[in-house]
N, C-alpha and C positions, 0 to 999 in steps of 0.2 A: 503494500499499499504505499503509494508515494507521497500522496498529499497528507497533510495534517488533519486530525479528526475535526470534523465540523463541531459547532457547539451542541447540536442536537445528538450527535453521536456521543459526544462526552456525557450529556446529560444521562444518555441510555446506558453508557459504561458504568456511570456512578452508581446505578442499581446493583450491578455485580458487586461493587465496593461495599455497598450496605448489607446484602443479602449474605455475603460471603462470611460475614462476622457471625452470623448464625450457623453457617456452615461449619465453619472452624470449631464452634462450641460444639456441635453435635459429634464431630470426631476426635474431640479431644477431652475438655472438661467435664462435658455431661456425662459420658460413659464412666469416667473415674469417680464424678460425684455420686452417680447413680450405684455403681458397684460397691463403693464405701457404705451408703446409706442402706442398701440391700444387706450387706454383709453384718451390718449392726443389728439388723433384726434378723440374723438367723439364716439369712438365703445363702446358699452355697455359691462358689464362684462360677461354675458351669451354668447353673440355674439362672443367676443374674444376667449372664452374657445371653441366654436363651430367650428370657424374658423381654431385654432390650431388643433383640432380634425381632420378636414378635411384636413389639409396640410399632418398630419402623415399618414393619410388614402392613399392620393395620392402617397406618396412615397412607401407605402407598396405594392400598387398595381402594380407599376412600377417594383419593384423588384420581386414581385410574378410572374409576366409575364416573366420577362428575366431569372429568377434564373434557372429553369429547362434546358432551352436551353443552357445558358452559362455553367451550370454544365456538361451537357453531352458533350460540347466542350472540358472543362478542364480536363476531363478523359483522353483524348488523351495525349500521352507522351509528358512530358515537356511544357504543356499548363496550368497547375493549377497556377504555381508562377506569370507568368506574367499577368493572370487576376486578380488574387489577389492584385497584385502591383498596377494595373490600378484603380481598385474600391478604394483601400486604399488611393491612391493620392486625387481621386475626394473627398473622405471624409475629408481628412486633408486639402486640398485647400477650401473646401467649409466651414469648420469650420472657418478658418482664415478670410473668406470673410464674415461672418455674421456681421463683424464690419462696413462694407459699407452702407448698406442700412438706408435710413432715412425715410421711409414710411414703414407702417406694411405689406403691400401686397408684395413689393420687399424683405422684410426680409424673409416672408413665402416662396417665390420663391427660395431663396437661401438655406433656410433650407430645402426644400424638395430635392434639389441637393445633399447637404451634407449628407442628411439621405439616400439617395440612394447609395451614395459611402460607407457609413457606413454598411447598410444591405447587399448590394452586396459582400462586400469584406468578410463578415461572412460566406457566403456561401462555398467559398474556403477555408477559414480557419478552420470551423468546419470539413470539410472533409480531412484536413490534419492530423488529429488526427490518422487516421488509418497508416500514414507513419510515425509517430514520436513516437509511443508507441504499445503497444501489447493489445490484449482484456483483458487480466488479469489486467491490469493497468490503463484501460480507465476510470473507476469511479473515481479513485484517482486523474490522470491527469487532468482530466475535472473539478473536483472539485476544484483543486489547480488553475486552470485557472480563475475560477470565483472568488475564494477567493482573490487571489493576485490581480485581477482586481478590487475588491471593495476597499481593502487598499491602493492599489497604485494609484488609480484615487483620492484619498484623497489629494495628494501631490499638484498637479496644482490646484484643487478645492481650498482647503485651502487658497492657495496664492490668488486665483480669489476672494474669498470672502472677504478676507481682503481688496483687492483693491475697490471691489464694495461698500462695507458697511462702510470702514473706510478711503477711499481715499480723501474724502473732506477735512479731518483733516489734510492731508499733502499737500493739494493743487492740488489734483488730480480729475479732474470732473468726474461726472458719465459716459458720452460718452467715455472719455479717458480711464477710469477703464474697460469698458466693452471692449474695443479694446484690451487692454493688455490682458484681461482675455481670448478673443476668439484666439489671437496669441499664448499665452502661452500654450492652451490646444492642439492646432494644432500641435505646435512645439513637445510637449511631446509625442503625438500620433506617430507622423513620427520617432522620434528618437529611442524610445523602440523598433520599428518594424524592425530596422536594422539587429540585429542579426538573426532574423528569414530568412529574405531575403537573407543574406549571407549564411547561413548553411542548409536550407532546400533543399531537393531533393526528389522528387516523385517518390516512390518505386512501388505503385500499379497504373496501367493504363491499358487501353485496346489499341491493336495495331490497327492503322488506315489502312483501305483498301479503296482506292479510294478517292473520295471527301470527306474531313473531316467534313465539313458542313453537308452534305447530309448524311453521316454515322451517324453523331452525332444525327440527328433528327430521323433517323431510330432506333438507340439505344433507344433513348428516348422513341418512341412509343412502342418499345418491353417492356421496363421497365414498362411503365404505365400498360401495358397489363398484365405483370407479377403480378402485385398488385392484380388481381382478384382471383389468386392463392395462393399468399403469404399472408394470413389472418393475421399472426402475425404482419407483417408491414402495411398492410392495416387498420387494427383495431388501431394499435398505432397511426397512423396519424390521424384517425378521433378522437380518444379521446385527442390526442395532441393538435387539431385544437380548441377544446372547452375550456380546461383547461389553455392553455397558452395564450388565448384571455385575460382572466381576468388578468393574471400576467403582460402581456405587457401593458395593458391599466393602471393597476394600477401603473406600474412605470412610464409611460409617462403622466399620468395625475393626478397624486396625488398633485403635487403642485398646478396646476390650479384649482383643485377640493377644495383644502385646503384654497386657496386664495378667493374663491366663498363662503365659509362659515364663512369667517371673521377671518382667521388665518393671524398673521402678517409676512411680508416677512422675517425678521430675524429668527422665530420661525420656518417657513418652512425651510429654508435653513440649518439651524442648527440640526432639527429634522432628515431630510434626510442625513445629514452628518453622524450622528448616526447610520442610516440604513447601511451605508458603513462599519461602525467599527463593528457594531455587525455581519453583514454578512461574514465578513473574516474568524473569528474562527469556525463559524456554518457551512459553506460550507465546510471546511476541514473536520470537525467532521463527517457530514454526508458521505463524502467521505470514510472515515475511518469506519464508520458504515456499509459499504457495505460489509466488511469482515465477519460480523457476520449476517446482515440481508440482505434478498433479495432486490435487488435494486428497484423492482416493489412495495414492501411493503413501502419503504421508500418515493417513489413518491406518493403512494396513501395518506399517513400521510400529505404530504405536500399540495395536493390538499384540503383535509378537512381542514387545516389550513388557506389556503387562502380564502375558503369560509367564514369561522369565521371573517377573517379581512373585506371582503365585507359587511357582516352584521354589523360589528362593525361601520364601515364607515358611516352608515345610520343616527347614532345619534351623529356624529361628530359636536361638537360647541365650542370647547375651545382647546387652545394650549397644554394644558396637555394631552388631550385625543389624539391629533395628534401626540404627542412624544411617547404614549404608542402603537399606530398604527404602527408608524415607527420602532420602537423596534421589534415588532412581526413580521412585514414584513422581518426586516433583518434576522430573524432566518431562515426563508424558502426561501427567494429569490433566493439565489446562489444554494441552495440545489436543487430545482425543476427544474432549467435551466440546471445546470451541469449534473444531473442524468438523465434526458431526453436526452440529447445530447449524452451521454455514453451509454445509454441503446439502442437508434436508431443505433448507431454506430456498436454495436455488432450484430446487427440483419439484416444488409443489406450486399450485396456483396462489397467487399473492393475494388475491381478494379472499380467499379462504384460509388465510394464513393461521388465524386463531382456531379454527376447525381442524385443521391437519396438524397443528402442533398439540392439539387436544388428544388426536389420534396418536401422535409421537409420544406424548405422554403416557398413554397406556402402555406401549412398548417399554418405554425407560422406565416407569414406574412400576410395570408389571415385571420387569427383569429385576429390579430393586427388591420387590416383594418375594420373587422366587429366591434370590440370592441370600437375602437375610433369613429367609424362613429356613431353607436348605441347611444354612450354618447353624441355626439354632436347633433343629431337629437332630442334625448328625452330631453336634456337640453334646447333646444330651444322651444319644443313643450310645455313642462311643467314648463320651467323657473326656473328650479332647477336642479343641478347637481345629486341630490340624486336619480333621476329618471334612470339615467345611471347605477347607482351603483346596482339598483335591477336587472337590465338585466345582469350584469356582475356576480352576486352571482348566477344567474340562470346557466351561462355557466359552473362554476364549477361543479355543479350538474350533469349536462349532460356529462361533460368530465369524471368525477369520474365513471360513471356508464359504459360508454365505455371502460374505461381504466381496469375495472374489467372484463367485457367480454374479452378484449385482453389478460389478464393474465390466465383466465380460458382456452383460446384457446391454448395458447402455454404450459400450463402445462399438460393438459389431454383434447383434444378434444372430445374425446369418452365419457367422463365422464361428460359432461355438460348436464343441464337440456334441454328440447326440444325447449325452445325459442332460447337458445343459439346455440344448433345445428343448428337451422334453419337459424339463423342469419349468422353464419360464413359460410354457406353453399351458401348464396346468396338468400334465399328463403324470407328473409324479407328486 
């Protein structure tokens, strides 16, 4: 991307800076806080990991069900911003409210509500990209969003970390430090979103005819039917479902997994802070690399790298190994998310962007549900988190295969081997 970001692109990027503060909490402080709370109430380490996995899975199911319906409604003129604002506020208020519960069950209930708000807002936020930039700039703008999100989220996180780890030295109790941390991150998220709320205008939309809800459902049905003929979108969603499963599960469960294999809280938090710092330049670098390399090739590299991360995690038993894994994840984490988002945005109808991103969210959140649920179940069955890591590694392999099918389909469907031709025609 040769030109600097426009003001509207910057305001869009700022929301990544805001919501990433919550993402970082979910992958670092919240699992440690919850597991310590659960342990004090007599819950075993494997069970607390499983319960957290189930809570994440429940939130993803809710958003996966609501996403396409609300996305179809949001594509009506002037509906995207109000829906985005509503879910964003649920996330912000839910984040602040995490300081209230005194029992592990109530904490998980509020966590699910906050996570629904966060994930729901991303459906509309991601679809806003078609309104704030052009196809040629999407890879770069999407990469900037994740990059600045990673580095920006470090500001409230570092302050929260200082409060949680060093509060007792200045007379601040751990509960008071956690309360301050949750409120700080909620305030950060809300405040940096204001410029986007004030300046965003929906450029692409569908004209509503008759009952808005009825017509939205009808459009959603037609779009789902269109996927049968739109093989490049359908195959990408299938590939995305599998490979993003591993990505989301690693992001959300890395701290809990590290704690299970004996890594100290301080090492977990600082290593994952390193992930954010490493991810910042690497996300921008991958965005710039799209000027020389095909986006599909770069996504393929990221999938292979994540498979290597999953295999590496199987022998994780020391803090320095966790630091190594955190660094490696940082190189590819922002890239695979940003490039997947922009790759998809370029192959869907712009006037139905929210609707299609609602479908996108089914596959993304559905994958997250499957990954965290499988990790929870396998952890309880085998009494070790490593059993879930094996399943996650397999997901990357399946996702990689389907993504190569999608790329071949888009490039030259007539030149594919017979298996691929039969697959894309629906014979398999």
